[in-house]
ZAMARGU-4260 file (C-alpha; in steps of 0.2 Angstrom, whole numbers, plus 5000, padded with zeros to 4 digits):
<rodrens>
0) 5343/4856/4180 | 5343/4838/4185 | 5361/4832/4186 | 5369/4820/4199 | 5378/4827/4214
5) 5394/4818/4208 | 5399/4810/4191 | 5389/4799/4215 | 5381/4797/4241 | 5394/4779/4231
10) 5388/4752/4213 | 5387/4754/4195 | 5373/4766/4195 | 5362/4770/4180 | 5355/4786/4174
15) 5338/4779/4180 | 5344/4778/4198 | 5353/4795/4197 | 5337/4804/4192 | 5327/4812/4206
20) 5308/4809/4205 | 5297/4823/4199 | 5293/4836/4212 | 5309/4835/4221 | 5316/4852/4219
25) 5329/4854/4232 | 5343/4842/4225 | 5346/4825/4218 | 5350/4808/4225 | 5368/4805/4227
30) 5374/4789/4217 | 5391/4782/4212 | 5400/4786/4196 | 5396/4774/4182 | 5414/4768/4181
35) 5423/4763/4197 | 5441/4758/4200 | 5445/4740/4203 | 5449/4736/4221 | 5457/4721/4229
40) 5449/4710/4243 | 5461/4716/4256 | 5457/4724/4273 | 5442/4734/4269 | 5440/4743/4285
45) 5458/4748/4286 | 5457/4754/4267 | 5441/4764/4271 | 5449/4772/4286 | 5464/4778/4276
50) 5453/4784/4262 | 5441/4794/4273 | 5456/4802/4281 | 5463/4807/4264 | 5446/4813/4259
55) 5445/4826/4273 | 5462/4834/4268 | 5461/4832/4249 | 5469/4847/4242 | 5458/4849/4227
60) 5442/4843/4218 | 5451/4831/4207 | 5460/4822/4221 | 5444/4821/4231 | 5435/4814/4217
65) 5447/4800/4214 | 5447/4796/4233 | 5428/4796/4232 | 5428/4784/4218 | 5439/4772/4228
70) 5427/4773/4243 | 5412/4769/4232 | 5422/4754/4224 | 5425/4747/4241 | 5407/4750/4247
75) 5401/4741/4231 | 5411/4726/4232 | 5403/4712/4241 | 5413/4696/4247 | 5398/4686/4241
80) 5398/4681/4223 | 5379/4678/4225 | 5376/4696/4230 | 5387/4703/4216 | 5377/4692/4204
85) 5361/4698/4210 | 5367/4716/4210 | 5370/4715/4191 | 5352/4709/4189 | 5347/4724/4199
90) 5356/4735/4187 | 5347/4726/4172 | 5330/4728/4181 | 5333/4747/4184 | 5339/4749/4166
95) 5322/4741/4160 | 5313/4753/4172 | 5307/4738/4182 | 5309/4745/4199 | 5298/4733/4208
100) 5309/4718/4202 | 5324/4728/4207 | 5317/4730/4225 | 5313/4711/4226 | 5331/4707/4221
105) 5338/4720/4233 | 5327/4713/4247 | 5334/4695/4243 | 5352/4702/4245 | 5349/4711/4261
110) 5341/4695/4268 | 5356/4684/4264 | 5369/4698/4267 | 5362/4711/4279 | 5379/4719/4281
115) 5381/4723/4263 | 5378/4741/4264 | 5376/4746/4246 | 5361/4734/4244 | 5352/4744/4257
120) 5358/4761/4249 | 5352/4755/4232 | 5335/4750/4239 | 5334/4767/4248 | 5337/4776/4231
125) 5323/4766/4222 | 5311/4769/4236 | 5314/4787/4235 | 5312/4787/4216 | 5295/4779/4220
130) 5291/4793/4232 | 5290/4780/4246 | 5299/4791/4259 | 5295/4780/4274 | 5304/4764/4267
135) 5318/4775/4260 | 5321/4782/4277 | 5321/4765/4285 | 5334/4759/4272 | 5345/4774/4275
140) 5345/4771/4294 | 5351/4753/4290 | 5365/4760/4279 | 5370/4773/4293 | 5369/4760/4307
145) 5382/4749/4297 | 5392/4764/4290 | 5390/4780/4298 | 5402/4788/4286 | 5391/4785/4271
150) 5390/4802/4263 | 5379/4796/4250 | 5366/4790/4262 | 5368/4806/4272 | 5365/4817/4256
155) 5349/4806/4252 | 5343/4809/4270 | 5346/4828/4268 | 5336/4827/4252 | 5321/4819/4260
160) 5321/4831/4274 | 5321/4845/4262 | 5307/4837/4252 | 5296/4835/4268 | 5300/4853/4273
165) 5311/4849/4288 | 5325/4862/4283 | 5333/4862/4300 | 5336/4843/4300 | 5342/4844/4282
170) 5355/4857/4286 | 5361/4846/4301 | 5363/4831/4290 | 5371/4840/4276 | 5384/4847/4288
175) 5387/4829/4294 | 5391/4824/4276 | 5402/4839/4273 | 5412/4835/4289 | 5416/4818/4281
180) 5418/4825/4263 | 5422/4844/4263 | 5423/4844/4244 | 5407/4835/4240 | 5399/4843/4225
185) 5383/4855/4228 | 5382/4851/4246 | 5391/4867/4252 | 5378/4877/4241 | 5364/4868/4249
190) 5371/4871/4266 | 5373/4890/4263 | 5355/4891/4256 | 5348/4881/4271 | 5358/4891/4283
195) 5350/4907/4278 | 5333/4900/4279 | 5335/4891/4296 | 5348/4903/4305 | 5346/4919/4295
200) 5358/4930/4286 | 5374/4936/4295 | 5373/4954/4299
</rodrens>
């Protein structure tokens, strides 16, 4: 059954962005919830550091989910009004299933604001939907170079590794994601399944 990992890997995503392409049987690309909390324009780095610390020790799934949404909100907010405007046009293009236009818009954003992580992440998602794994991987690398804690990008990387048959690498990547976000939905089950495939069952 094709559902999103979280009701997320983190942008006001649409159902089109959330759906994995046909043939991807191992999981689904992680995208942000449709509704995100409002955040101020304070010290983004300090806020993210605090939230990631809280995410690791969240006592239950509801608390973890609320923290996750605040992280997505911070990632999604750009200091550039132009980038924010273009991202709304990206959303419209995706809703119209015009993925080529969405990619052109996102390419324009990363050209002007290369440090805006979510533009790279969104474009990686679209490349994955188009089964263009090479470009998706390139964009994921850009995301993780700028934000190594991006659990959404890590989940996407793990998904691609599974799709191309590299279960060992997928397991490693999913474990990295869980180290950041222990209560991430579905990832523990994927880790358990891959662990049995890669490392064998415990005797």
